[in-house]
N, C-alpha and C positions, 0 to 999 in steps of 0.2 A: 504494501502501501504505500502510496507516497507520504512523504512526509507533511503536505500543507493539507491534506484529507485527514491525519490526524490532530492534527492542529484545532481542524476543526469540529471535532469528536469534540477534544478536551472543553472546546468554547458550549459545547453545546452542554454536556456534561455542569459545568461551569455553573452557564443559566437555568440548568433544570436544578440545582443543591438549590441558590439562593433565591431563585423564582423572583428575582430580578434581575434585568438587565445593566442597570447603574452597579448594580452592586460585582454580578459578575463582570466587568467593565472594568472597576477598579483593582477587584481580584489580579485580574489575568493585565493587567497595564495597558489596556487599551480604549481608545473613547468609544461611546455608547454606537453612536451612528456605524462605525466600522464590526464592533459586535454583531449590530441588527442584521448589517450586509452580509456578512459569514452565515449567518443562521439561516440568509433568507439562499443563499448560494446553496445549504446543505439540503436543505429541503426539496429546493426544485432539483439538484442532483438525486435527491431521494425518488422525489415525485411523490411523498408526503407530506403533510404537517404535522410537524412534531413537537409545538409550542402552541399555545391558548394563550395569544394576547388580548388583555383588558386596558383601560386605564390606570387601573390600581394593582394588579397583580399578573404574573405570568404564571401557568402550571405545563406539564407533559400533555398531550393528548394520548390517548391508548399507545399509539404506535411507537410515541415517545418515552413512553412508562416503560415497553419490552424493550427499544434500546436500551435505556438508560440503566434495564436490570443486567443486562448483559455486559454492558462496553464499563459503566462508572468501576468495578469493580477489577477490570483489567489495568487501567490507569492507578488506581490507589494499589495494587499490587507495584503496579513501575514504580511509582511514588519510591515505595518504602525498601523493594529492593536498590533503588539509586541511594535513600538514607544510609540503608546499611553499609553500602559500597563506601560515603562517604567518611562513616564511620569507624572506618579500619585505620582512615589518617588522624582523625580526631578525635580529642574526648566525647563518652557518652555523651548525647543530649537529646530534647526532645520532649514532645508531654503523651504521658499515658493516660488514657482515659479507659475509667472502670465503672461500674455500676456493682451497687452492692446491698447489702440492708446494712438501717445503723446499728447494729450491733456487731456486723462483721465489720464494720472500719472501727470503731473503737474501739472492740477486742483483739482485733488481728494485725490488719493493715498500718494505720497508723503505726503501732508500735513497735511490727517488725522491717518497717519502712524510714525509720526515723534517721536512723545510721547513714543508711544509701542517701539519704536526700542529703545530711550537711557533709558525705564525701563527694556527690557529686551535683553541685548547686545549676548545674544546666539540666537536669532530668526534672520535669515538671509532672508529679501527679495527680489528675482530676478525678474525685471522686465522686459520683453522683446516685445518694438513696434512691433505690426502686427495689419497691420489694414485689412489683411482677416477674414473671418469666420473661424479659426485654429479650428483645430479637437483639442480639449485640452488633451484628452484619449492619441490621436494617438500618439501625440508632447510629452506626459509627462508634462505638466503644469499643478498644482496643480489646479488652477481655471484659469478665464477670463474674461474680464471685456469688453462690451457689452451695447447697450441703449438697453432697456427692450424689445422692438421688434424683436430684432438680435436673442435674447438666445432661444436656442431647448426648443421643450417643455417639452424633458423628462433631463432636467438637475434644480439641486436648483436655483432658484432667489435672490437673497439679493439687496435690491436696495441701492444704495451709494450716490448718490446723488439726489439733484431736477431735474424736467426738466427742458430739452436744451431747447436751439432753435438756427436756422443758422443763417449769418450772407451774405450776398452781400458786399462786401464794397470795395472802390478803395479810392485812392491816391486824393488831390486836384490837383495834376500836371494833371494827367491822364481825370480828369474832366475839364481840361480847354481845353482841345483838341475833350472831346467826349459829349454828351448830356446825362443826366442820360436814366437807362432805365425805362420806366414805369410798364411792363411789364415782365415776366418773357420770354414771346418771343421776347423782344427787344434784350436779352443776344445774338441772332445771331450776330448783325451786332460789338459786340464790341469783345477787345483781352482781352479775359477769362485767367485765370491759373486753370489749369488741374491737380488734383490727381488720380495716376496711382493705381490701387489697383492691390493687389499679385494674388487676383484671377481670373484667367486667362490671367490675365494682362488685366484687362477690365479699361480704363477710367471711375473715377465716374461720374454719370449723376447729374446733381443739382437737386434738389426735392422741387418742391414748392407746396402750398395748401392755395387755400382760400375759404372758407365758406363747399360747397362739390366740390368744382370740384380741381382737384389734374393732376399736372405737370409735368414730368419727361425733363427735359432737358439738351442734351447733346450739350455742346459748344466748341467754338474752340480757340485757343489764342498758342503764341510759344512759353510760356513756363510750361513746364510738370515737377511733381515731387513726387515725393513718403510720402512724411510728408508735415502734414499741419503749422510745422513753417517755412519752406520754401516756403506756398504760401504768409504766410502773409506777410514775408521780402518783396517780391515780389512785395508787393499790396503797400507796404510804400515806396518801389522805383520809384513808380509809373507806373510799367511794366502790369498794367491791372487789372483786377477785379477778388476778391478771394473770393471762400466759405466757411467759414469756423464757428466753432462753437461762438458762442456769444461773450462766456466769455472769448476769446483770443480774441477778438478786443475793450471791452468796455473802455478800459482806451485810448487807441488811437482815438477815435470815441470823446471821450468829451475833448481831446483836440489838437482836429482836426489835428492831422495828417492822420486822412480817412473817409471818408465821406459814411455812409450807405444808400445802397438804396433796395428798393423793401422791407421792412421791414412787411407792409402788408402780402406777400406774405409767410412767413418763420414763421407759427405758433408755439409752445412749441410740445415736445415732449418727451417720454419716456425718463426719466435721464439713467444714468450708472448704470449699476447692475455688482455685482460680480454675476459668476456663476462656478458649477460646479457638479461633477456626483454624481446620489443622492446614493453611492451605493459607495462615497467617506468614507474610515475611518478617522475620524477627531481627528487629535493630537489636543496635547494642544496647542500648536505653531500655527497651522490653525485655531483653534478658536477664540484664541487670535485676530489673523489680522480678519478674518470675523468681531467678535464682535467692534472692533476699527474701521473699513471702514462701518459699516451700518449706513444711514441716516435715521437720529431722528429729522428733519425738518418736 
């Protein structure tokens, strides 16, 4: 393929991602009129409209979306490969975008990356809290963090933490008015603090297991949040029972600020894993981040 045609495709990808000729032109360092002409020439050559233009926005047509899905990843792979080559002669640098839960960021990512970031000031890590099963390729993340069971089979998974357990906790003030639940079914009569997941807006069902028996309980209560930190604070305030990672509450339980119940129904499960596409070209910065996070216990 001629170099000019590759440039035209790169221009199309830039406009489609930016949804704006003005922003794409600034990123490419060309005039808006020249960029518009490039896209018109590409559309004329292909014989199909790739972008729908209005006075306020630009968006890919069906044909444009199809081309974007095929072409954009190729340009990303080329960019990653070029960065990897250049980093062979330069110090590791770049921005690594990771999506993870609030607890994974606080308990694993920040503590493990602290030393690396001090040693390599040109490495930047952007951490985005997300409780959904994000499509990291579509959302342009470099990697994601989830428990081992949640990682898709077509991803490379690297364990970054030990096995986890969940915990059901409530404040002593809450239990002065409510009896402790002895089985997961007893939660139906309790004021439980819910977590709403972004995926389809569902409220998370509390998961329990003992022996071969597994249960998912959809609890009810007055409060619902979309972050586990809020669940913990509400439980500490005596506003209900919370279902959170064990590590978040161990100190509070030890000091008597919270009381744990149903511990025998909360067995360990696969800990946090960093995952990323198998076809991802690893930069020196990304390789260092993965190695720093790798679990060695």
